[in-house]
C-alpha positions in Angstrom: 81.6 83.8 62.2 83.4 83.3 64.9 82.6 86.8 66.6 78.6 86.1 65.6 78.8 83.0 67.2 80.4 84.6 70.6 77.8 87.2 70.4 74.9 85.0 70.2 76.1 82.8 72.8 77.0 85.6 75.1 73.6 87.4 74.5 71.4 84.4 75.2 73.1 83.4 78.0 72.7 86.8 79.8 69.2 86.7 78.8 68.5 83.5 80.3 70.0 84.9 83.4 67.9 87.6 83.3 64.8 85.6 82.9 65.7 83.0 85.7 65.5 86.2 88.1 62.5 87.5 86.3 60.4 84.5 86.9 60.6 84.9 90.7 60.7 82.8 93.7 62.0 79.1 92.5 64.5 76.3 93.2 67.2 78.9 92.3 65.9 82.1 93.4 65.1 82.5 97.3 61.9 84.0 98.3 62.2 87.7 99.5 59.7 89.0 102.3 58.9 92.6 102.2 56.5 95.0 100.5 55.6 94.0 97.0 56.4 97.6 95.6 60.0 97.5 96.9 62.6 96.3 94.6 63.7 94.0 93.4 60.9 92.9 91.5 59.9 89.9 89.5 56.6 88.2 87.9 55.9 86.0 90.7 55.1 82.9 88.5 57.0 80.4 90.8 58.3 78.1 87.9 59.2 74.4 88.6 62.7 73.4 89.7 63.4 71.1 86.6 62.7 74.3 84.5 65.0 76.7 86.1 67.6 74.4 86.7 67.5 73.5 82.9 67.7 77.3 82.0 70.7 77.7 84.3 72.4 74.7 82.7 71.9 76.2 79.2 72.9 79.6 80.5 76.2 78.2 81.6 76.9 76.0 78.6 76.0 78.9 76.1 78.3 81.2 78.3 81.0 79.2 78.4 80.9 78.7 74.9 80.4 82.3 73.6 83.1 83.5 76.0 85.4 80.9 74.5 84.7 81.8 70.8 84.7 85.6 71.4 88.1 85.2 73.0 89.3 83.2 70.1 87.5 85.6 67.6 89.6 88.7 69.3 93.1 86.7 68.8 91.9 86.3 65.0 91.3 90.0 64.2 87.5 90.3 65.5 87.3 94.1 66.3 83.8 94.9 67.6 83.3 98.4 69.2 84.3 97.7 72.8 82.3 100.8 73.8 78.8 98.7 73.1 80.0 95.7 74.7 80.9 98.0 77.8 77.2 99.7 77.8 75.6 96.3 77.1 77.3 94.5 80.0 76.9 97.7 82.2 73.1 97.7 81.4 72.6 94.0 81.9 74.4 94.5 85.6 72.1 97.4 86.2 69.0 95.3 85.3 70.0 92.2 87.4 70.3 94.8 90.2 66.4 95.0 90.3 65.9 91.3 89.7 66.0 88.9 92.9 69.3 87.2 93.1 69.9 83.6 91.6 71.8 80.5 92.0 72.4 80.7 95.7 71.2 82.2 99.2 74.5 83.6 100.1 72.8 87.3 100.3 70.2 86.2 102.8 73.5 85.5 105.1 74.5 88.9 104.4 71.2 90.5 105.1 71.3 88.5 108.3 75.0 89.7 109.3 74.2 93.3 108.6 71.1 93.0 110.8 73.2 91.6 113.7 75.3 94.5 113.8 72.1 97.1 113.6 70.9 95.1 116.8 74.0 95.0 118.7 75.1 91.6 118.1 78.6 90.3 117.0 78.2 88.8 113.2 81.4 86.5 113.9 80.1 85.3 117.1 76.3 85.1 116.3 74.4 82.7 113.8 70.9 83.3 112.3 69.5 80.8 114.6 70.4 82.9 117.9 68.1 85.4 116.4 64.7 83.6 116.8 61.6 85.6 115.3 63.7 88.2 113.6 62.1 88.8 110.2 65.9 89.3 108.2 67.6 86.3 110.4 64.7 83.8 109.6 65.2 84.0 106.1 68.6 82.5 106.3 68.3 79.1 104.7 69.8 76.0 106.1 72.7 74.7 106.3 73.9 78.2 107.0 71.4 79.1 109.8 74.1 78.2 112.8 77.1 79.7 110.8 78.8 83.1 112.1 80.4 85.3 109.1 83.3 84.6 107.5 83.7 88.0 105.6 85.8 91.0 106.2 85.1 93.8 108.4 84.2 96.2 105.5 82.0 93.6 104.0 80.3 93.6 107.2 80.0 97.2 107.2 78.1 97.5 103.9 75.9 94.9 104.9 75.0 96.6 108.3 74.1 99.7 106.1 72.0 97.9 103.9 70.2 96.6 107.0 70.0 100.3 108.5 68.3 101.3 105.3 66.2 98.0 104.8 64.9 97.5 108.2 63.1 94.6 108.9 62.2 94.1 105.1 64.7 91.3 103.6 63.7 92.6 100.1 65.1 96.0 100.6 67.9 94.9 102.5 69.0 92.8 99.6 68.3 95.4 97.1 70.2 97.9 98.6 73.3 95.1 98.7 72.8 94.2 95.2 73.4 97.9 94.4 76.4 98.0 96.3 77.4 95.1 94.3 76.5 96.3 91.1 78.4 99.5 91.7 81.7 97.8 92.6 81.1 95.6 89.3 80.6 98.9 87.0 83.6 100.5 88.6 85.7 97.4 87.8 84.7 97.6 84.3 85.4 101.5 83.8 88.7 100.7 85.2 89.6 98.0 83.1 88.1 99.8 80.0 90.4 102.8 80.9 93.3 100.7 81.6 93.2 98.9 78.1 92.2 101.9 76.1 95.2 104.1 77.6 96.0 107.7 76.4 95.5 107.2 72.4 96.9 110.6 71.4 99.9 110.6 73.8 100.8 106.7 72.7 100.3 108.0 69.0 102.7 110.9 69.5 105.1 108.4 71.5 105.1 106.0 68.4 105.9 109.0 66.0 108.9 110.1 68.0 110.3 106.5 68.4 112.1 105.7 65.4 114.2 109.1 65.5 115.1 108.5 69.1 116.2 104.9 68.2 118.3 106.2 65.3 119.8 108.6 67.7 120.8 105.9 70.2 122.9 104.1 67.4 122.7 100.6 68.8 118.9 99.6 68.8 118.0 98.4 65.2 116.3 95.7 66.6 114.0 97.7 69.1 113.2 99.6 66.1 112.2 96.5 63.9 110.1 95.1 66.6 108.8 98.1 68.8 108.9 101.5 66.5 107.8 100.4 63.4 104.1 100.2 64.3 101.7 102.7 62.7 98.9 105.0 64.6 96.4 103.0 63.0 98.3 99.7 64.6 98.3 101.1 67.9 94.6 102.2 67.6 93.4 98.8 66.3 95.5 97.1 69.1 93.8 99.4 71.8 90.6 98.2 70.6 91.2 94.5 70.6 92.7 95.1 74.3 89.5 96.7 75.4 87.5 94.1 73.5 89.0 91.5 75.3 88.9 93.1 78.7 85.1 93.6 78.2 84.7 90.2 77.4 86.6 88.6 80.5 84.7 91.0 82.8 82.0 93.3 81.7 79.9 91.0 79.2 81.3 88.0 80.7 78.1 86.2 80.9 79.4 83.5 83.8 80.9 86.6 85.8 77.3 88.1 85.4 75.8 85.0 86.5 78.0 84.2 89.3 79.0 87.7 90.6 76.1 90.0 89.7 73.1 87.8 89.5 74.5 85.7 92.4 75.4 88.7 94.1 78.5 87.6 96.0 80.4 89.7 98.1 84.0 89.1 96.0 82.8 91.6 93.8 83.3 94.2 96.1 86.8 92.8 97.3 87.5 92.9 93.4 87.1 96.5 92.9 89.9 97.5 95.4 92.5 95.0 94.7 92.2 95.7 90.7 92.3 99.7 91.7 95.5 99.1 93.6 97.2 97.1 91.2 96.8 99.8 88.7 97.5 102.9 90.6 100.7 100.9 92.4 102.1 101.4 88.5 101.6 105.0 88.4 102.3 108.6 89.9 99.6 107.5 92.5 101.3 104.6 93.8 100.8 105.7 97.3 97.1 105.1 96.9 97.9 101.3 96.4 98.3 100.3 100.2 94.7 101.7 101.6 93.1 99.9 98.4 94.7 96.7 99.0 93.7 97.0 102.9 89.9 97.5 101.9 90.0 94.8 99.5 91.7 92.3 101.9 89.3 93.8 104.7 86.1 92.8 102.3 87.3 89.3 101.9 90.8 87.6 103.0 91.5 85.8 99.3 92.2 89.4 97.5 95.2 89.7 99.5 96.9 87.6 96.9 96.8 90.6 94.9 99.5 91.8 96.8 102.3 89.9 95.6 101.6 91.4 92.0 102.0 95.4 93.7 104.8 94.1 95.6 106.2 92.8 92.5 106.0 96.1 90.5 107.5 98.1 93.6 110.3 95.9 94.2 113.1 98.2 92.8 111.9 100.9 94.8 112.2 99.9 98.6 110.5 103.1 99.8 107.3 102.8 97.9 107.3 99.2 98.6 107.4 99.8 102.3 105.1 102.5 102.1 102.3 100.6 100.3 103.0 97.3 102.6 102.9 99.6 105.9 99.4 101.3 104.9 97.9 98.0 103.6 98.6 96.0 106.7 97.8 99.2 108.7 94.2 99.4 107.0 93.8 95.8 107.6 94.8 95.7 111.1 92.3 98.8 112.2 89.6 97.2 110.2 89.9 93.7 112.0 90.4 95.5 115.6 87.3 97.6 114.8 85.5 94.1 114.0 86.4 92.5 117.2 88.5 89.4 118.6 86.3 86.8 116.6 86.8 88.3 113.2 89.0 85.9 112.2 87.5 82.8 113.7 85.6 81.5 110.4 88.5 82.6 108.3 90.7 80.1 110.0 88.2 77.5 110.2 87.1 78.1 106.4 91.0 77.5 105.6 90.7 73.8 106.5 87.5 73.1 104.4 87.6 71.0 101.4 84.9 71.5 98.8 83.0 68.8 96.9 83.9 69.8 93.6 87.8 70.3 93.8 90.0 67.1 93.1 91.2 67.1 96.9 87.8 65.7 97.4 89.1 63.0 95.5 92.3 62.6 97.5 90.5 63.0 100.8 88.2 59.8 99.9 91.3 57.8 98.8 93.1 58.7 102.2 89.9 57.6 103.8 90.2 54.4 101.8 93.5 53.5 102.5 93.9 54.8 106.2 90.4 54.9 107.5 87.9 57.2 108.6 89.5 60.8 109.1 89.3 64.2 107.7 93.2 64.1 106.9 92.7 67.9 106.2 96.5 68.7 107.5 97.9 66.4 104.8 95.5 68.1 102.0 96.6 71.5 103.7 100.2 70.7 102.9 100.0 68.9 99.5 97.7 71.9 98.3 100.5 74.2 99.4 103.1 72.5 97.7 100.8 72.1 94.3 100.4 76.0 94.9 104.2 76.6 94.8 104.9 74.5 92.2 102.1 75.6 89.7 103.0 79.2 90.3 106.7 78.6 89.5 105.8 76.9 86.2 103.5 79.5 85.4 106.0 82.1 86.1 108.5 80.5 83.9 106.0 80.0 81.0 104.8 83.5 80.8 108.3 85.3 81.9 108.8 87.5 78.5 112.0 85.7 76.5 115.1 87.8 76.9 116.4 87.0 73.3 115.5 90.3 71.1 115.3 87.6 68.2 112.9 85.5 69.7 109.2 85.4 68.9 107.1 87.4 71.1 109.8 89.5 72.4 108.3 93.1 71.6 104.9 91.7 73.0 106.6 90.4 76.1 108.4 93.4 76.9 105.9 96.0 76.1 102.5 94.1 77.1 103.3 91.2 79.3 105.5 93.3 81.3 102.5 94.5 83.4 100.8 97.3 81.6 99.2 98.3 78.3 99.6 102.0 78.5 102.6 104.4 77.8 101.9 106.2 81.4 103.1 103.3 83.1 106.4 103.3 81.5 106.6 107.2 82.2 106.0 106.2 85.9 109.2 104.6 86.1 107.9 101.2 87.6 108.9 98.0 86.6 106.5 97.6 84.3 108.1 99.2 81.6 110.0 97.8 78.5 112.9 96.7 80.6 111.0 95.2 83.7 110.5 91.9 82.4 107.5 90.3 84.0 105.0 92.8 85.5 102.7 92.8 88.6 99.7 92.1 86.7 101.0 89.0 85.3 102.6 87.8 88.8 99.0 88.7 90.4 97.6 86.5 87.8 100.3 83.6 88.3 99.6 83.7 91.9 95.7 83.8 91.6 95.1 81.1 89.0 97.7 79.1 90.7 95.9 79.1 94.0 92.6 78.7 92.4 93.6 75.3 90.9 95.4 74.6 93.8 93.3 75.2 96.8 91.1 72.5 98.4 88.0 74.8 98.6 86.9 76.7 96.1 83.4 78.0 94.5 82.8 79.2 91.0 82.5 82.9 92.0 85.8 82.8 93.5 87.1 82.9 89.7 85.7 86.1 89.1 89.1 87.6 90.4 91.2 85.7 87.9 89.0 87.2 85.1 89.3 90.7 86.4 93.1 90.4 86.4 93.3 88.2 83.3 91.9 91.7 81.4 94.9 93.9 82.7 97.4 91.5 80.8 97.8 90.3 77.1 96.1 87.2 76.0 97.7 83.6 76.9 96.6 80.3 77.1 95.5 81.0 80.6 92.1 82.7 79.1 91.2 79.3 77.8 91.8 77.3 81.0 90.0 79.7 83.2 86.9 80.0 80.7 86.6 76.0 81.0 87.3 75.9 84.7 84.5 78.4 85.6 82.3 76.6 83.1 82.6 73.5 84.7 82.7 74.5 88.1 79.6 76.4 87.5 77.8 73.3 86.2 78.9 71.4 89.6 77.0 74.2 91.5 73.7 74.0 89.6 72.6 75.6 91.7 74.4 76.2 94.9 71.4 76.9 96.6 70.4 73.5 98.7 66.6 74.0 99.8 63.4 73.2 97.8 65.6 71.2 95.1 64.0 68.6 93.1 64.4 64.9 94.8 65.0 63.2 91.5 68.0 65.9 90.8 69.9 64.9 93.5 72.3 62.8 91.4 73.7 66.5 90.4 75.1 66.9 93.9 76.5 63.5 94.3 77.3 62.5 90.9 78.1 65.6 89.1 79.5 67.7 91.9 81.3 65.3 93.9 82.5 62.7 90.9 82.5 64.0 87.5 83.3 67.7 88.0 86.6 66.8 90.4 88.0 64.4 88.0 87.4 66.8 85.0 89.1 69.7 87.1 91.8 67.0 88.1 92.4 66.7 84.1 92.3 70.4 83.7 95.0 70.9 86.4 97.2 68.3 84.8 96.9 69.8 81.6 97.7 73.4 82.7 101.0 71.9 84.2 102.0 70.1 81.0 101.3 73.7 79.1 103.0 75.4 81.5 106.4 73.3 81.7 106.6 72.9 78.0 106.2 76.4 77.2 108.9 77.2 79.9 111.0 74.5 78.7 110.9 75.9 75.0 112.0 79.5 76.4 114.6 78.2 78.3 116.0 76.2 75.6 115.8 78.9 72.8 119.0 80.1 71.5 120.2 83.5 72.5 121.2 85.8 69.6 
């Protein structure tokens, strides 16, 4: 029953997202100038702002409810065909690429930055307002017309390529950008599907051989009970559940499709690189992890948080760690050197920003009431950094596999939470094997989730990175926390676009985004801390056998 509810909620949510784009230009879908027969396509109905914002709200609520129900159903034994979910998610993403982007107007900024490169301007020192009369730059909406790019050099290169193809057509330039974005989404989906499925035949042979090997070792009876006594059918069922969960968290995740695909945010392109880097670091192609990490960071800087997970996986091999770190750094340095001296200016400026929907907006207002006018950004930055460290530490202790072989969850923790789903990882000799404890995948999850909850500046599409990483590790309570977070934050930015909003819906910004959501996220953060501390405390206090 819960599985059916999940499919209905997810399906209707994705369908509504498609309908919003299909209706054409509206309060949530910026109009795109260009030849009418060029993609992306729409019906051009120009619906009212109230209708499309209402559709967005329903899509977000149903998407969050359907996603939560699906993850719960998987934990209770629901086993739909993950290949069907994969195909359906890929088809939905492909369809959205041919529809106008919705939810925000960031894609117009991307097109403008690419146009600047083509025309010989520095997008890191130029705003759309500096190109008066240009058909692409003139499409950028307020309040972003004066803002230079804050995206990485690789993202800018993709934008420039799209501009070369699209020329003076905003419509076709955006379509090329959408194709690049969807390609990144699909590659991530295939990577996660492959990882969570593993090599079934090899895993089955390993399962059949393990009992005799353990008996030969003599003193491993507890491992035989916990690990070895599992039939091939049980292994196959486990692989199916893992692939289903990965599809729910990424490929058919209606909120990821809404934010990253329909919203066409550049985060998708960063995610594919760092996800691939995290996976290759555990295998025989570990040397490719460095350049992949560098490309992810060169797309969007916050993707660099995943590097801590990769470093953790390689911590017992100084040579590998040095090679990966060196090649990652070299890739980033070369990219930013090619981009010019202004390429870091906006990143440094954005790091001091505070978005309305975060709890830090409440802290800023409280400081202003107590001490008078002022941004108090340095105070908030320091407090957020302390919060990040404390939350990451609490999550690390909560999710670290128990060391007691008799403790509940020992086998799952050692074989799964250690960082990889497949037998190939253990064969590769990385720290993600059974004796490796907490692996790089979960370390990356811990750091990224802690950052999302602690950062003063967060937007809902930032959460896509966490969902991709969660799909690489076993289910924990973090799944539920992230579903709740992205749902609430998506409602806060309903929509993120500021132009053409109905005047009587201004309360969505001043009340919902500025007051209600920050308090909800504060409560969710406190709940996460309480859960982490209690879980970590129970594991530390458990007697060892």
